[in-house]
N, C-alpha and C positions, 0 to 999 in steps of 0.2 A: 753440574747444574741440571735440574730437571726442567725441561722446557717443552710445552705442548703446542702453543700457538701464539700468535700475536695477540696483544690486548684487544678486546672487543671494541670496535669503533662506535657502535650504537647500542643502546639498551632500550628497546621499545616498551619495556615493562615499567619504566620510570613514569610516575604521575606527571601530568602536564602542568599542574598548578597546585598551590597550597593556599588556603584561605588565611590571610595574615591576622585575622581576628581570633583564631583558635589556637589552642596550645600546640606547640611543636611536637608533643609526644602524649600519647594516651596511656601513660604509665599508670598502673593501678595505685601507686602511692600518691594519693590526692594532694598532699602538701607539696611534694616535689613538682607535680604537674602544674599546680597553680602558680608557684613561684617561678617556674620556668617560663610560663606564658607571660607573666608580668615582666620578666627580664627581657623577653623578646619585644614586647610592646614598648618598653622604656627605650630600648635601643633604636626602635623604629622612629620614635619621637625625636631622638637626638640626631639620627641619620635617616632622614626621610627618603634618601635615594634608595635605601634598602627595600622600599616597597615595590620597586621595579623588578619583576620576575627575571631570573637568569635562565639561560638555556637549560632545558631538561632532557632533551634527547641526546644524552652523552653517556660514555662509559661510567660505570660505578665500580671503582677498584678498591678492594680491601687489602691493606698491607698489614700482615700479622707479624709483629716483631717477636721473634723467639731466639734472639742471638745472645742473650745474657748468659753469664757463667754462674749465676746464683751463689755468689760468695757468702751471702748472708743466710743461705738455705743449707746446702750441703755440697761442698766442692766436689765430692766424690760421687754425687748422685744428681745429675742434671734435672732440675725441677720441671723442665718442659716435658720430660718423659715420665714423670711420676704419675702413677695411676690414682685417680680420685673417682670414686663411684664406679670403678671398673673400666675407666677410660683415661687415657693419657691427657694431661692438662692441655698440651698444645692441640690435641685433636678436638677437645671441647670447643676451643676458640675457632679453629678452622671450620668446624661443622656449623657454628653459629652463622657464619657468612655464606657458607655453601647452601644452607637451607633458606636464606633470605632471597625472595624472588627479585628484589630490586638490585642485588649485587650481581654484576656481570663477570668480574674477574677477581682472582685472589693471587697475591704475591706473598710468599712466606720467606722471612729473613731469619737465618739460623747462624749458629757458629759451627766451625768445622767438626767439633766433637759430636754434635747430634745430627749433622747433615744427612747421613745415610739413613739413620733410624726414622727421621721425620719424612724423608722421601718414601720410605717403605710404608709408613702409616697412611700417607696420602693415597698411594696406589692401592693398598689393601682395603681401604675403606671407601674407594670410589669417589674421591673428592674431585669432581670433573671440572670445577671452576678454577682450580689452581693451575696457573700458567707457568710459574717458575718457582724454584726454591733456590735462593741465592744466599751467599754468605755476607754477613754484616761486618761492622767495625768494632773498635774497642769500646766505644761509648754508644749509648742509645741514639744520640743525635747523629753519630756517624752512620749507624744502620739505617736511619731514616733517609739520610742524604744519598746513600748507596741505592736504596729502593727508588727514590725520586729520579736519580740519574738513569736507572734501569728503565723506568717508565718513559722518560724522555727519549732514550735511545730506541724504544719500541714505537715511538711516534704518537704517544697519547696526546689528545688535543688539550689545549690550555684550559678549556672549560670543563674538563672531566672532573668528576667528583672522586676524591680520594679519602678513604677512611683509614686512619692509622690506629692500630689496636695492639695493646700489650697481650701477648699470648698467655701470660700468667694471670689474666682476668678471664677465667674459663666460663663464667656464668653470665656473660653479657646477655641482656634480654633483647628479643626481636624488636620490641617497641623502641628501644634505644637506638638500634641500628637504623630502623625505618625513620625515626625522628631526625637523626643526623642527615640522612639522605634527603628528606623532604625540606629540612631547614635550609639546605644549600640551594633550594630554589629561590631563596630571598636573601640569604647571607653568603658571604664568601668564606666564612669560617664558623665552626660550631664545635662545642665540646659537651660530652656527657658529664654531668655533675650532680651532686646531691646537696641539699641544704645542710649547712653545719648545724648540729644540735648543741654544740659547745660554743661558749664564748671564745673568740679568737683574739689572741694578744699579739700585737706587733711590737717588736723589741728593738733595742739598740744596745751597743756595748758601753759599759761604764767600768773601766778598769778590767778586772777579770770576771765581772758579773754582767748578766743580762738584766736590763731594766725595761719596763713597759714604756713605749713611746706613744702608742695610741691604741684604742679599742674600737674597732669598726662595729657598726650596728649588725647584730646577728642576722637579720633578714637579708643583708647584703653579702653574706659570706657563704661560700659553697666549697665542697671538697671535689676536686677534679678527678674524673675517671677517664676511661677510654671506652669506645673509640672517640678520636678527635678528627673532625672532618673539615676538608678544605676543597675549594676549587684548586686545580692543579697549579695554575699560574700563580695563585696567591701564596701557597706554601713554598713554591720554588723561589719566588721573589724574596720572601722573608728570610729564607736560608741564605740566599745570595748576599743579602745585606749583613747577615749575622756572622758569616765566616771570617770577615775582616776584623772582628772585634776580639781583642785578646781576652776579654772578660766573658766571652760567650761560653756558658756552661749550663744549658737548659736541662731541666729534668723532664720536660714534655714538649710537645710540638706547639701547643696553644701558646705557650710562653714566648715562642719565637715570633709569632704573629703579633702578640700584644706588645712586645718590646721593640720590634723592628718595623712594624707596619701599624703605628699607633692610630692611624685614621681608619683602620679596618675593624669594625665591631665584630666580636666573637659571641655568637648566640649560645645560650644555655639550653641543652636538651636534658630532660629529666632522666636521671639514672636511678639506681636502686642499691640498697645496702648489700644485696646479694651479689652485686658486681664486684666481688672481693678480689683484691690483688694478693696473690700468694707470694709472700716475701720470705718468711721463715718457716721452719718446721712447725712452729706453734700455730700456724694458719691451717695446717692440714685437717685437724679435727673439725674446724668450722667449715672447711670446704667439703668434707665428707657429709656433714649434716645438710648442707645446701644441695649437694648432689642427690642425697637420699630423698629429699623433698621433691626434687625435680623429676625423679624417676619412679617414685612409689605408686603413681597412678597408672603406670603402664602395665597392661595385662600380659600374660604369657604369650597370647596370640600376637599382640602388638610388638612385643620384644622379638618374637620369632620372625614376624614380617619385616621388622627393621633389619635384623641380621641378614635375612634373605636379600633385601635390597642392597645392603652393603656388599655381600658376596657377589651379587650379579654385577654391581658396578665395578668391582675389582676384576672380574672376568672380562668385562667389556674393555677395561683399560689394557689388559694383557693381550687382547686380540688386536689392538691398534698398532 
């Protein structure tokens, strides 16, 4: 385990308040931002207690989940370490939180196969906010619970803000990260999501066939992404209630709060279609195009300066 220091107890860079009348995210995708703001306002009308600001001078911890074995990708080639746009997928995700001034600490959760390589990437690229690299569990929810227990053992306060992110979403936007952090000033849970452009069908079984049971209104349907953000005590309580349920098989952390803390509203933060989850080899060409668009505006001087900063950070780490 790579361990640098205790989790930061205070983050003075966190904003002191968020205006409840504005969108939780200034995402360039206008439709997503408008619908996200509407979702927040709707939740506030149903849960007026959410208008009371929560503590803001707290640690902001990003948990980057990179413990999957990629069975749908290539079992012989861990996708966390696959290079996209000249950079490993897991490094893209860690850098996103490293470069956000509101994030105070990062925990990276890995599997034993990639543990050493991920630690080397962190050191060699000067990721100074990474406090620990720990090994996760068999399922995604197991990895989340291990990370939460690690934070509890480190003495993180109940009101700390925790952002849980899938490492295989390497292109998360800074506006989404900031939106999650600021939304937790008013809500105890939030998730990045994008409006569904397709009609969603809810189904049920009829013999060996699926039949439509209902069709929700399209403006009410979103596609969940990450990060998903919570006050620490909220996500801990949700998991504590969930572990005793034999039918507990969540695919993300928001579902745990929705199912086991039904009185806790989960706010929507505007995401983006570029926040791609790399699942199969077929996703790599799309990811390469996104990476190219993100880096094409960088001049040679900027690229050189960035590399110099990374090397300097790596040297600093080696001297400690």
